[in-house]
N, C-alpha and C positions, 0 to 999 in steps of 0.2 A: 855070622849066620848067612847063604846066599839063597834065594829061588831062583826060579826061573821066568822069565816074562812070557804069558802065554802068547801064541802066535796067533796071526788071523786065520790059520786052518781053527785051531781051540775053541776060539768065539765062534766058527758058522757052525761047527758041527756039537755044539751044545746040548743036548736034546730038548723039545722042546716042549712047555708047559700049558697049560691052560688058559687060552686069554681071557681076561676077566672085561666086564662092562667098562663104566666111564667115572667110578665113585673113585675117592681119593685114595690113597694107598700113602700117610706120612710119617708111620709110626712101625713101620716093616709087619704090618698085616691087619690093622683096624681102621676101616673105612670112615671116612667124616663126610661131611654133606658141605658142597660149597654157600659160603653166605649169600643170603640176596646181596647184590649191591659190587658185587666181585667182579673184578675185570679179566679178560681174558687176552695171554700173548702168545705167540707161536713163530718160535724161531729153528733154525738149522745150523749146526757150526762145528760138525763132525762125529764121531761117535757119540752117541746120546749117553754113557752112560758119566763120561767127564762133565758133558754142560751139563745136567742134571745135578750132579755133586757141586760143582762151582756157586750154580746160582742157587742151593739151598745152603750150601756153606758162609754166604754173602748176605743173603735175604730172609734167613729159616727165622728171623727173629725182628723184623723190620717189615712184618705184613703180607709173606709169602703165604698162603692158604693151601696150594699144592703144586707139585710139579710131576708132572707125568712124562714119562717119554712114549714115544709110539714114531708112527709112518705117516707121512702126506705129503702130498706133491705129485703123487702117482695115478694109473687107471685101474691099478691090479683091486677087485674088493679081497676084504679081508686080510691083506697080505701077512706071511709070515714073517721072522725075521731072518730066515734059510733063501724065500724068494727075493728081499730086498738085498739082502748081500749079496748075490749073484748082478745086480746091475743094471736088469734089465726092465723092472715093474714101472719105472720112472719117480718112487718116492724116494724120500729123503730121510734120514735117522734124525729126529726131530724132538725138540722139547715142546708140552703146553705147559705154560702157566696161569696159574689163579692168585688174582691177588688183590689186594687192598687199596682201591687209587686216591685212598684220605693217606696212605702211610708212602705209598712206591708209587712213583710215575712211571708211564710209559716211555719215556724218555732217559730215565735211568736205568730200564734194564736194557734198552738199547745201546748206550754209551755201558753198559758192562759185557754184553756182548761182544763188541769192537776191541773190547782189551783183554776178552778171556780167551781167542782164537785168532787165528791168523785168518784174513777174509781174502787174502792176495792170489790163494791159490786157488783155479778153479778145481771142483772136482776131485780135492785133496784137501786132509790137515795130516801132514805129518808123513807116516808111514804108511796111512789108510788112503785107499785111491780108489776113485769110481762116483759114479754121479748121485747115491745114496750118503756119499759124505761132501756134500755141497754148502755153501753157505749161503742161507737163505733167513729172508722176515717175512711172513706173513702173515700181513693186514686183516683185522678183522672190522673195520671200520674206516671212512673216509679219511678221519681226523689220526687214527692209526698210521696211515699212507704219507700223510704230510708229515709227519714226524718221521717216520723211519725214511722218508726220502731228505728230511735236512736234518738229522742224523750223521745220515751215512753223507752228505755232502762234505758236512764240517769235519767228519774223520779222515774222509778221503784227503781232503786239502792239508789238515792239521799234524795228522799220525802218517797217514801210508801214502802221500805222495801221491798220490792217482791209481794206487794199486788196486783200489778196491773190486772184486767182481762178484760182489754180494748180489744173490738173487733176490728181487723185491717184488710180489706177487697177493694177491689177494688169497686170504685161506682158502683152501677145499678143505673135504672130507677129511676128518682126521682120526685114526685106527689105533686104538692103544696096542704098544706092542706087550709080547710074554709077560706075566706077572715074574719070570726071575733077573727080566729086565729090569724092572723098578726099584728103585735104590740100590741099584747092583754093589756099587764102590763101597757102602756102608755096609751091606753084609760081608762081603768082600772087597777085605781093606788091602790086599795087596793083587789085587786081579787088576786085568788091564788098564792104563788108563792113555790117553793120547798123549803124547809130548809136547803137543803145540798148544795143551789147554793150561793157561796160566796166565795171572794179570801180569799185563802189562804197566808201568810204570809211567803213564803219556801224562802230558799237563791236561788240567781240567780242558773241555772244549768251551768255545767262547758264545 
């Protein structure tokens, strides 16, 4: 059995759906509330479908409350997928994670981040090229910034030999992506997945 890999153009020109708010959709349609005490992490690592899929697969039963794909880091208010794909809005395709800090640490999320994509290519992941596909960590607190810079330093020395090009910046305004992007690979198992999204078998960071 064979299938045709979706092209960039087919990604860009899918019909746009209605934008939803900040409620979480973890079961393909039922919204959940984020529990009090949850913490938030925001990262960008290329096409957000694969990033979300890998985080859910790895952390879904380990304290992850929700993972939403969306847009951040740009200037346009309420950006659409089509506008972001044009590369002119300044936004990155990103993932926002809500998690239980008693079960998952921020450091664990960032070590996973550096294992699951290629942080050495500026504004590119695999065949996906443009500023919307940049590698970035958007921190929400001073403590997150400290952890982000330390994990980046260690990964750069131990795993990437000085090649990391990841942006580290304060988290700005977040925009949920259109609903058809949420859990896209769960609903479309043969859908496009960036070939740079896989877990590298690096030794543990010290």
